[in-house]
N, CA, C and O atoms as a GROMACS GRO file, in nm:
protein
  468
    1MET      N    1   8.710  -2.890  -2.668
    1MET     CA    2   8.855  -2.881  -2.653
    1MET      C    3   8.894  -2.935  -2.516
    1MET      O    4   8.817  -2.926  -2.420
    2ILE      N    5   9.013  -2.992  -2.508
    2ILE     CA    6   9.062  -3.055  -2.386
    2ILE      C    7   9.185  -2.979  -2.335
    2ILE      O    8   9.276  -2.950  -2.412
    3LEU      N    9   9.186  -2.947  -2.206
    3LEU     CA   10   9.300  -2.882  -2.143
    3LEU      C   11   9.386  -2.987  -2.076
    3LEU      O   12   9.336  -3.078  -2.010
    4VAL      N   13   9.518  -2.974  -2.092
    4VAL     CA   14   9.613  -3.059  -2.021
    4VAL      C   15   9.701  -2.968  -1.938
    4VAL      O   16   9.776  -2.886  -1.992
    5THR      N   17   9.694  -2.982  -1.804
    5THR     CA   18   9.786  -2.908  -1.718
    5THR      C   19   9.912  -2.993  -1.703
    5THR      O   20   9.910  -3.114  -1.724
    6GLY      N   21  10.022  -2.929  -1.665
    6GLY     CA   22  10.147  -3.005  -1.656
    6GLY      C   23  10.190  -3.056  -1.791
    6GLY      O   24  10.250  -3.163  -1.802
    7ALA      N   25  10.160  -2.979  -1.895
    7ALA     CA   26  10.178  -3.025  -2.033
    7ALA      C   27  10.324  -3.041  -2.075
    7ALA      O   28  10.351  -3.100  -2.179
    8THR      N   29  10.417  -2.989  -1.997
    8THR     CA   30  10.558  -3.008  -2.031
    8THR      C   31  10.623  -3.119  -1.947
    8THR      O   32  10.740  -3.149  -1.965
    9GLY      N   33  10.547  -3.177  -1.857
    9GLY     CA   34  10.597  -3.287  -1.775
    9GLY      C   35  10.600  -3.418  -1.851
    9GLY      O   36  10.558  -3.424  -1.967
   10HIS      N   37  10.648  -3.521  -1.786
   10HIS     CA   38  10.663  -3.653  -1.850
   10HIS      C   39  10.528  -3.707  -1.900
   10HIS      O   40  10.516  -3.741  -2.018
   11VAL      N   41  10.431  -3.715  -1.814
   11VAL     CA   42  10.301  -3.770  -1.852
   11VAL      C   43  10.221  -3.669  -1.934
   11VAL      O   44  10.161  -3.705  -2.035
   12GLY      N   45  10.221  -3.544  -1.891
   12GLY     CA   46  10.144  -3.441  -1.962
   12GLY      C   47  10.188  -3.424  -2.106
   12GLY      O   48  10.103  -3.411  -2.195
   13SER      N   49  10.318  -3.423  -2.131
   13SER     CA   50  10.366  -3.404  -2.268
   13SER      C   51  10.329  -3.523  -2.357
   13SER      O   52  10.294  -3.506  -2.474
   14ALA      N   53  10.336  -3.643  -2.302
   14ALA     CA   54  10.295  -3.762  -2.378
   14ALA      C   55  10.146  -3.757  -2.409
   14ALA      O   56  10.103  -3.794  -2.518
   15LEU      N   57  10.066  -3.710  -2.314
   15LEU     CA   58   9.922  -3.699  -2.335
   15LEU      C   59   9.890  -3.596  -2.443
   15LEU      O   60   9.805  -3.620  -2.529
   16VAL      N   61   9.958  -3.481  -2.440
   16VAL     CA   62   9.938  -3.380  -2.544
   16VAL      C   63   9.970  -3.439  -2.681
   16VAL      O   64   9.895  -3.418  -2.776
   17GLN      N   65  10.079  -3.513  -2.691
   17GLN     CA   66  10.118  -3.578  -2.818
   17GLN      C   67  10.007  -3.673  -2.866
   17GLN      O   68   9.969  -3.669  -2.983
   18LEU      N   69   9.957  -3.756  -2.776
   18LEU     CA   70   9.853  -3.854  -2.813
   18LEU      C   71   9.724  -3.786  -2.856
   18LEU      O   72   9.663  -3.824  -2.956
   19LEU      N   73   9.682  -3.685  -2.782
   19LEU     CA   74   9.558  -3.615  -2.816
   19LEU      C   75   9.571  -3.545  -2.951
   19LEU      O   76   9.480  -3.553  -3.034
   20ALA      N   77   9.682  -3.476  -2.973
   20ALA     CA   78   9.704  -3.407  -3.100
   20ALA      C   79   9.709  -3.506  -3.216
   20ALA      O   80   9.653  -3.480  -3.322
   21ALA      N   81   9.777  -3.619  -3.196
   21ALA     CA   82   9.787  -3.721  -3.301
   21ALA      C   83   9.652  -3.780  -3.336
   21ALA      O   84   9.628  -3.822  -3.449
   22ALA      N   85   9.563  -3.784  -3.237
   22ALA     CA   86   9.428  -3.837  -3.258
   22ALA      C   87   9.334  -3.733  -3.319
   22ALA      O   88   9.218  -3.761  -3.346
   23GLY      N   89   9.386  -3.612  -3.339
   23GLY     CA   90   9.304  -3.507  -3.398
   23GLY      C   91   9.215  -3.434  -3.299
   23GLY      O   92   9.126  -3.359  -3.338
   24GLU      N   93   9.239  -3.456  -3.170
   24GLU     CA   94   9.160  -3.388  -3.067
   24GLU      C   95   9.212  -3.245  -3.049
   24GLU      O   96   9.333  -3.224  -3.044
   25PRO      N   97   9.123  -3.148  -3.039
   25PRO     CA   98   9.168  -3.012  -3.009
   25PRO      C   99   9.218  -3.007  -2.865
   25PRO      O  100   9.144  -3.039  -2.772
   26VAL      N  101   9.343  -2.967  -2.847
   26VAL     CA  102   9.404  -2.971  -2.714
   26VAL      C  103   9.471  -2.838  -2.682
   26VAL      O  104   9.536  -2.777  -2.767
   27ARG      N  105   9.452  -2.795  -2.559
   27ARG     CA  106   9.518  -2.676  -2.506
   27ARG      C  107   9.616  -2.723  -2.399
   27ARG      O  108   9.578  -2.789  -2.303
   28ALA      N  109   9.743  -2.689  -2.418
   28ALA     CA  110   9.850  -2.734  -2.330
   28ALA      C  111   9.890  -2.620  -2.235
   28ALA      O  112   9.943  -2.518  -2.278
   29MET      N  113   9.864  -2.640  -2.106
   29MET     CA  114   9.892  -2.536  -2.007
   29MET      C  115  10.030  -2.554  -1.946
   29MET      O  116  10.068  -2.663  -1.906
   30THR      N  117  10.104  -2.444  -1.941
   30THR     CA  118  10.238  -2.443  -1.884
   30THR      C  119  10.268  -2.303  -1.830
   30THR      O  120  10.206  -2.205  -1.871
   31ARG      N  121  10.363  -2.296  -1.740
   31ARG     CA  122  10.403  -2.164  -1.689
   31ARG      C  123  10.495  -2.092  -1.787
   31ARG      O  124  10.518  -1.972  -1.772
   32ARG      N  125  10.548  -2.164  -1.885
   32ARG     CA  126  10.638  -2.102  -1.983
   32ARG      C  127  10.600  -2.143  -2.126
   32ARG      O  128  10.672  -2.218  -2.190
   33PRO      N  129  10.486  -2.094  -2.175
   33PRO     CA  130  10.440  -2.136  -2.308
   33PRO      C  131  10.535  -2.098  -2.422
   33PRO      O  132  10.542  -2.169  -2.522
   34ALA      N  133  10.608  -1.988  -2.408
   34ALA     CA  134  10.699  -1.946  -2.516
   34ALA      C  135  10.815  -2.043  -2.533
   34ALA      O  136  10.871  -2.054  -2.642
   35GLN      N  137  10.851  -2.113  -2.428
   35GLN     CA  138  10.963  -2.208  -2.434
   35GLN      C  139  10.918  -2.351  -2.465
   35GLN      O  140  11.001  -2.436  -2.496
   36ALA      N  141  10.790  -2.376  -2.458
   36ALA     CA  142  10.739  -2.512  -2.474
   36ALA      C  143  10.736  -2.553  -2.622
   36ALA      O  144  10.720  -2.469  -2.710
   37ARG      N  145  10.753  -2.681  -2.645
   37ARG     CA  146  10.746  -2.737  -2.780
   37ARG      C  147  10.631  -2.838  -2.783
   37ARG      O  148  10.640  -2.946  -2.725
   38PHE      N  149  10.524  -2.800  -2.851
   38PHE     CA  150  10.408  -2.887  -2.862
   38PHE      C  151  10.384  -2.922  -3.008
   38PHE      O  152  10.429  -2.850  -3.097
   39PRO      N  153  10.314  -3.032  -3.034
   39PRO     CA  154  10.288  -3.072  -3.173
   39PRO      C  155  10.191  -2.975  -3.241
   39PRO      O  156  10.120  -2.900  -3.175
   40ALA      N  157  10.190  -2.980  -3.373
   40ALA     CA  158  10.095  -2.900  -3.450
   40ALA      C  159   9.954  -2.933  -3.403
   40ALA      O  160   9.920  -3.049  -3.379
   41GLY      N  161   9.874  -2.832  -3.391
   41GLY     CA  162   9.736  -2.851  -3.346
   41GLY      C  163   9.716  -2.832  -3.198
   41GLY      O  164   9.602  -2.818  -3.153
   42ALA      N  165   9.823  -2.830  -3.121
   42ALA     CA  166   9.812  -2.806  -2.977
   42ALA      C  167   9.834  -2.657  -2.950
   42ALA      O  168   9.928  -2.597  -3.000
   43GLU      N  169   9.746  -2.601  -2.871
   43GLU     CA  170   9.753  -2.459  -2.836
   43GLU      C  171   9.823  -2.445  -2.701
   43GLU      O  172   9.778  -2.502  -2.602
   44ALA      N  173   9.932  -2.371  -2.697
   44ALA     CA  174  10.003  -2.347  -2.571
   44ALA      C  175   9.940  -2.228  -2.501
   44ALA      O  176   9.908  -2.127  -2.564
   45VAL      N  177   9.920  -2.241  -2.369
   45VAL     CA  178   9.860  -2.133  -2.292
   45VAL      C  179   9.930  -2.123  -2.157
   45VAL      O  180   9.970  -2.224  -2.098
   46TYR      N  181   9.944  -2.000  -2.108
   46TYR     CA  182  10.003  -1.978  -1.977
   46TYR      C  183   9.901  -2.014  -1.869
   46TYR      O  184   9.783  -1.984  -1.882
   47GLY      N  185   9.949  -2.079  -1.764
   47GLY     CA  186   9.865  -2.107  -1.649
   47GLY      C  187   9.951  -2.140  -1.530
   47GLY      O  188  10.053  -2.208  -1.542
   48ASP      N  189   9.910  -2.091  -1.413
   48ASP     CA  190   9.982  -2.115  -1.288
   48ASP      C  191   9.877  -2.131  -1.180
   48ASP      O  192   9.788  -2.047  -1.166
   49ALA      N  193   9.887  -2.237  -1.103
   49ALA     CA  194   9.788  -2.264  -0.998
   49ALA      C  195   9.780  -2.152  -0.895
   49ALA      O  196   9.678  -2.138  -0.828
   50ALA      N  197   9.885  -2.073  -0.882
   50ALA     CA  198   9.885  -1.961  -0.787
   50ALA      C  199   9.828  -1.834  -0.849
   50ALA      O  200   9.825  -1.730  -0.782
   51ASP      N  201   9.784  -1.839  -0.973
   51ASP     CA  202   9.734  -1.722  -1.045
   51ASP      C  203   9.592  -1.751  -1.096
   51ASP      O  204   9.576  -1.804  -1.206
   52PRO      N  205   9.490  -1.717  -1.016
   52PRO     CA  206   9.352  -1.750  -1.054
   52PRO      C  207   9.309  -1.695  -1.190
   52PRO      O  208   9.233  -1.760  -1.261
   53GLU      N  209   9.356  -1.577  -1.226
   53GLU     CA  210   9.319  -1.520  -1.356
   53GLU      C  211   9.374  -1.604  -1.471
   53GLU      O  212   9.306  -1.622  -1.572
   54SER      N  213   9.495  -1.654  -1.456
   54SER     CA  214   9.552  -1.738  -1.562
   54SER      C  215   9.474  -1.869  -1.573
   54SER      O  216   9.456  -1.922  -1.683
   55LEU      N  217   9.429  -1.922  -1.460
   55LEU     CA  218   9.351  -2.046  -1.464
   55LEU      C  219   9.216  -2.023  -1.530
   55LEU      O  220   9.170  -2.107  -1.608
   56ALA      N  221   9.152  -1.910  -1.500
   56ALA     CA  222   9.024  -1.879  -1.563
   56ALA      C  223   9.039  -1.875  -1.715
   56ALA      O  224   8.955  -1.928  -1.788
   57ALA      N  225   9.145  -1.812  -1.763
   57ALA     CA  226   9.169  -1.804  -1.907
   57ALA      C  227   9.201  -1.942  -1.966
   57ALA      O  228   9.153  -1.975  -2.074
   58ALA      N  229   9.280  -2.021  -1.896
   58ALA     CA  230   9.319  -2.153  -1.946
   58ALA      C  231   9.200  -2.248  -1.955
   58ALA      O  232   9.187  -2.323  -2.051
   59PHE      N  233   9.112  -2.245  -1.854
   59PHE     CA  234   8.998  -2.337  -1.849
   59PHE      C  235   8.878  -2.289  -1.931
   59PHE      O  236   8.786  -2.367  -1.955
   60ALA      N  237   8.878  -2.164  -1.973
   60ALA     CA  238   8.763  -2.108  -2.046
   60ALA      C  239   8.735  -2.188  -2.174
   60ALA      O  240   8.824  -2.210  -2.256
   61GLY      N  241   8.610  -2.230  -2.189
   61GLY     CA  242   8.567  -2.299  -2.309
   61GLY      C  243   8.606  -2.446  -2.320
   61GLY      O  244   8.584  -2.507  -2.424
   62MET      N  245   8.664  -2.502  -2.216
   62MET     CA  246   8.707  -2.642  -2.221
   62MET      C  247   8.590  -2.737  -2.194
   62MET      O  248   8.506  -2.712  -2.108
   63ASP      N  249   8.587  -2.847  -2.268
   63ASP     CA  250   8.490  -2.954  -2.244
   63ASP      C  251   8.543  -3.052  -2.141
   63ASP      O  252   8.466  -3.110  -2.063
   64GLY      N  253   8.674  -3.071  -2.141
   64GLY     CA  254   8.737  -3.166  -2.049
   64GLY      C  255   8.874  -3.117  -2.010
   64GLY      O  256   8.931  -3.027  -2.073
   65ALA      N  257   8.927  -3.177  -1.903
   65ALA     CA  258   9.060  -3.139  -1.856
   65ALA      C  259   9.130  -3.259  -1.796
   65ALA      O  260   9.070  -3.340  -1.724
   66PHE      N  261   9.258  -3.270  -1.825
   66PHE     CA  262   9.346  -3.367  -1.761
   66PHE      C  263   9.440  -3.288  -1.672
   66PHE      O  264   9.521  -3.209  -1.721
   67LEU      N  265   9.430  -3.308  -1.542
   67LEU     CA  266   9.514  -3.237  -1.446
   67LEU      C  267   9.636  -3.324  -1.419
   67LEU      O  268   9.634  -3.410  -1.332
   68MET      N  269   9.742  -3.299  -1.494
   68MET     CA  270   9.862  -3.380  -1.488
   68MET      C  271   9.972  -3.317  -1.404
   68MET      O  272  10.073  -3.381  -1.375
   69SER      N  273   9.953  -3.193  -1.364
   69SER     CA  274  10.056  -3.124  -1.285
   69SER      C  275  10.042  -3.161  -1.138
   69SER      O  276   9.934  -3.197  -1.092
   70ALA      N  277  10.153  -3.152  -1.066
   70ALA     CA  278  10.154  -3.187  -0.925
   70ALA      C  279  10.202  -3.070  -0.841
   70ALA      O  280  10.280  -2.986  -0.886
   71GLN      N  281  10.154  -3.066  -0.719
   71GLN     CA  282  10.201  -2.966  -0.624
   71GLN      C  283  10.346  -2.998  -0.590
   71GLN      O  284  10.381  -3.115  -0.572
   72ALA      N  285  10.428  -2.897  -0.581
   72ALA     CA  286  10.570  -2.918  -0.554
   72ALA      C  287  10.592  -2.984  -0.419
   72ALA      O  288  10.528  -2.947  -0.320
   73VAL      N  289  10.682  -3.080  -0.415
   73VAL     CA  290  10.718  -3.146  -0.290
   73VAL      C  291  10.783  -3.043  -0.199
   73VAL      O  292  10.862  -2.961  -0.243
   74GLY      N  293  10.748  -3.050  -0.071
   74GLY     CA  294  10.803  -2.956   0.026
   74GLY      C  295  10.718  -2.833   0.047
   74GLY      O  296  10.752  -2.747   0.129
   75THR      N  297  10.606  -2.822  -0.027
   75THR     CA  298  10.516  -2.709  -0.007
   75THR      C  299  10.415  -2.744   0.101
   75THR      O  300  10.424  -2.850   0.163
   76ALA      N  301  10.320  -2.657   0.123
   76ALA     CA  302  10.219  -2.676   0.227
   76ALA      C  303  10.153  -2.814   0.214
   76ALA      O  304  10.133  -2.862   0.102
   77PRO      N  305  10.120  -2.878   0.328
   77PRO     CA  306  10.060  -3.011   0.321
   77PRO      C  307   9.920  -3.011   0.260
   77PRO      O  308   9.873  -3.115   0.213
   78GLU      N  309   9.852  -2.897   0.260
   78GLU     CA  310   9.720  -2.891   0.199
   78GLU      C  311   9.736  -2.895   0.047
   78GLU      O  312   9.831  -2.838  -0.007
   79PRO      N  313   9.646  -2.961  -0.021
   79PRO     CA  314   9.656  -2.971  -0.167
   79PRO      C  315   9.608  -2.844  -0.237
   79PRO      O  316   9.515  -2.849  -0.318
   80THR      N  317   9.669  -2.730  -0.205
   80THR     CA  318   9.624  -2.601  -0.259
   80THR      C  319   9.630  -2.598  -0.411
   80THR      O  320   9.543  -2.539  -0.475
   81HIS      N  321   9.730  -2.659  -0.467
   81HIS     CA  322   9.747  -2.664  -0.612
   81HIS      C  323   9.628  -2.735  -0.676
   81HIS      O  324   9.564  -2.681  -0.767
   82ASP      N  325   9.598  -2.855  -0.629
   82ASP     CA  326   9.487  -2.933  -0.685
   82ASP      C  327   9.353  -2.864  -0.662
   82ASP      O  328   9.267  -2.865  -0.750
   83LEU      N  329   9.336  -2.805  -0.545
   83LEU     CA  330   9.211  -2.736  -0.516
   83LEU      C  331   9.191  -2.617  -0.609
   83LEU      O  332   9.080  -2.592  -0.654
   84ALA      N  333   9.298  -2.543  -0.638
   84ALA     CA  334   9.288  -2.429  -0.729
   84ALA      C  335   9.249  -2.474  -0.869
   84ALA      O  336   9.166  -2.411  -0.934
   85LEU      N  337   9.310  -2.583  -0.916
   85LEU     CA  338   9.277  -2.634  -1.049
   85LEU      C  339   9.133  -2.685  -1.055
   85LEU      O  340   9.061  -2.657  -1.151
   86ALA      N  341   9.092  -2.760  -0.953
   86ALA     CA  342   8.955  -2.812  -0.950
   86ALA      C  343   8.853  -2.700  -0.945
   86ALA      O  344   8.751  -2.706  -1.012
   87ALA      N  345   8.880  -2.598  -0.866
   87ALA     CA  346   8.788  -2.484  -0.855
   87ALA      C  347   8.778  -2.410  -0.988
   87ALA      O  348   8.670  -2.370  -1.029
   88ALA      N  349   8.891  -2.392  -1.056
   88ALA     CA  350   8.890  -2.325  -1.186
   88ALA      C  351   8.809  -2.405  -1.288
   88ALA      O  352   8.734  -2.348  -1.367
   89ALA      N  353   8.826  -2.536  -1.286
   89ALA     CA  354   8.750  -2.622  -1.378
   89ALA      C  355   8.601  -2.612  -1.349
   89ALA      O  356   8.520  -2.603  -1.442
   90GLU      N  357   8.565  -2.613  -1.222
   90GLU     CA  358   8.423  -2.603  -1.185
   90GLU      C  359   8.365  -2.468  -1.227
   90GLU      O  360   8.256  -2.463  -1.284
   91ARG      N  361   8.437  -2.360  -1.199
   91ARG     CA  362   8.388  -2.226  -1.236
   91ARG      C  363   8.371  -2.213  -1.388
   91ARG      O  364   8.280  -2.144  -1.434
   92ALA      N  365   8.458  -2.278  -1.464
   92ALA     CA  366   8.451  -2.270  -1.610
   92ALA      C  367   8.346  -2.364  -1.669
   92ALA      O  368   8.320  -2.359  -1.789
   93GLY      N  369   8.287  -2.450  -1.586
   93GLY     CA  370   8.186  -2.542  -1.634
   93GLY      C  371   8.241  -2.661  -1.709
   93GLY      O  372   8.173  -2.719  -1.793
   94VAL      N  373   8.366  -2.698  -1.681
   94VAL     CA  374   8.427  -2.815  -1.746
   94VAL      C  375   8.350  -2.940  -1.703
   94VAL      O  376   8.331  -2.964  -1.584
   95ARG      N  377   8.306  -3.018  -1.800
   95ARG     CA  378   8.218  -3.132  -1.770
   95ARG      C  379   8.292  -3.256  -1.723
   95ARG      O  380   8.239  -3.331  -1.640
   96ARG      N  381   8.412  -3.279  -1.774
   96ARG     CA  382   8.486  -3.400  -1.736
   96ARG      C  383   8.628  -3.361  -1.695
   96ARG      O  384   8.696  -3.286  -1.765
   97VAL      N  385   8.670  -3.415  -1.581
   97VAL     CA  386   8.804  -3.387  -1.529
   97VAL      C  387   8.869  -3.518  -1.487
   97VAL      O  388   8.808  -3.599  -1.417
   98VAL      N  389   8.993  -3.538  -1.530
   98VAL     CA  390   9.073  -3.653  -1.488
   98VAL      C  391   9.194  -3.598  -1.413
   98VAL      O  392   9.264  -3.512  -1.464
   99LYS      N  393   9.218  -3.648  -1.292
   99LYS     CA  394   9.330  -3.602  -1.210
   99LYS      C  395   9.430  -3.714  -1.191
   99LYS      O  396   9.396  -3.823  -1.143
  100LEU      N  397   9.555  -3.688  -1.228
  100LEU     CA  398   9.664  -3.781  -1.200
  100LEU      C  399   9.724  -3.739  -1.067
  100LEU      O  400   9.772  -3.626  -1.054
  101SER      N  401   9.722  -3.827  -0.971
  101SER     CA  402   9.770  -3.794  -0.837
  101SER      C  403   9.900  -3.868  -0.810
  101SER      O  404   9.905  -3.991  -0.814
  102THR      N  405  10.005  -3.791  -0.782
  102THR     CA  406  10.134  -3.851  -0.755
  102THR      C  407  10.205  -3.791  -0.634
  102THR      O  408  10.315  -3.834  -0.601
  103LEU      N  409  10.146  -3.694  -0.569
  103LEU     CA  410  10.213  -3.624  -0.460
  103LEU      C  411  10.256  -3.720  -0.351
  103LEU      O  412  10.172  -3.790  -0.293
  104ASP      N  413  10.384  -3.725  -0.323
  104ASP     CA  414  10.442  -3.812  -0.221
  104ASP      C  415  10.408  -3.959  -0.241
  104ASP      O  416  10.407  -4.036  -0.146
  105GLY      N  417  10.380  -3.997  -0.364
  105GLY     CA  418  10.343  -4.134  -0.392
  105GLY      C  419  10.449  -4.236  -0.356
  105GLY      O  420  10.417  -4.349  -0.320
  106GLY      N  421  10.575  -4.199  -0.364
  106GLY     CA  422  10.679  -4.295  -0.336
  106GLY      C  423  10.767  -4.260  -0.219
  106GLY      O  424  10.870  -4.324  -0.198
  107THR      N  425  10.729  -4.159  -0.142
  107THR     CA  426  10.817  -4.115  -0.034
  107THR      C  427  10.766  -4.152   0.104
  107THR      O  428  10.838  -4.137   0.203
  108GLY      N  429  10.644  -4.200   0.112
  108GLY     CA  430  10.588  -4.235   0.242
  108GLY      C  431  10.653  -4.359   0.301
  108GLY      O  432  10.722  -4.433   0.231
  109ASP      N  433  10.631  -4.382   0.430
  109ASP     CA  434  10.690  -4.498   0.496
  109ASP      C  435  10.586  -4.607   0.523
  109ASP      O  436  10.612  -4.700   0.598
  110ASP      N  437  10.469  -4.595   0.462
  110ASP     CA  438  10.367  -4.697   0.484
  110ASP      C  439  10.396  -4.819   0.397
  110ASP      O  440  10.473  -4.808   0.301
  111PRO      N  441  10.337  -4.935   0.428
  111PRO     CA  442  10.368  -5.058   0.354
  111PRO      C  443  10.338  -5.050   0.205
  111PRO      O  444  10.412  -5.107   0.124
  112ILE      N  445  10.233  -4.981   0.167
  112ILE     CA  446  10.199  -4.972   0.024
  112ILE      C  447  10.305  -4.892  -0.050
  112ILE      O  448  10.348  -4.932  -0.158
  113ALA      N  449  10.346  -4.779   0.007
  113ALA     CA  450  10.449  -4.696  -0.058
  113ALA      C  451  10.578  -4.775  -0.072
  113ALA      O  452  10.645  -4.767  -0.176
  114ARG      N  453  10.616  -4.852   0.030
  114ARG     CA  454  10.738  -4.932   0.021
  114ARG      C  455  10.725  -5.038  -0.088
  114ARG      O  456  10.820  -5.062  -0.162
  115TRP      N  457  10.609  -5.101  -0.098
  115TRP     CA  458  10.587  -5.205  -0.197
  115TRP      C  459  10.592  -5.147  -0.339
  115TRP      O  460  10.640  -5.214  -0.430
  116GLN      N  461  10.543  -5.025  -0.358
  116GLN     CA  462  10.538  -4.965  -0.491
  116GLN      C  463  10.673  -4.915  -0.539
  116GLN      O  464  10.688  -4.884  -0.658
  117ARG      N  465  10.771  -4.905  -0.452
  117ARG     CA  466  10.903  -4.853  -0.494
  117ARG      C  467  10.976  -4.953  -0.575
  117ARG      O  468  11.088  -4.926  -0.619
   0.00000   0.00000   0.00000
């Protein structure tokens, strides 16, 4: 089974759709599973990077994970969100992890950030 964090976001929701359409067993992690709308075959699960117990439950039994959620802009400069997700995946024995990184991707003042805008 594959876990998708940020499953209600733009990229995460599209990924959940694609995985479910391909017949892959997918668990969609969100902070509000009761309000989420996922395709048939996708399992909605509560998870919050600030709640280690919820992460342990979300990552339990997963073969792979797509970390599509991002740390909120304006929070601590340390990547605490990503570190919590990575640690939970490691503790659960998840074999493959893909991380989409977008934090401050378009707000920096360096030449690459300006070029990518």
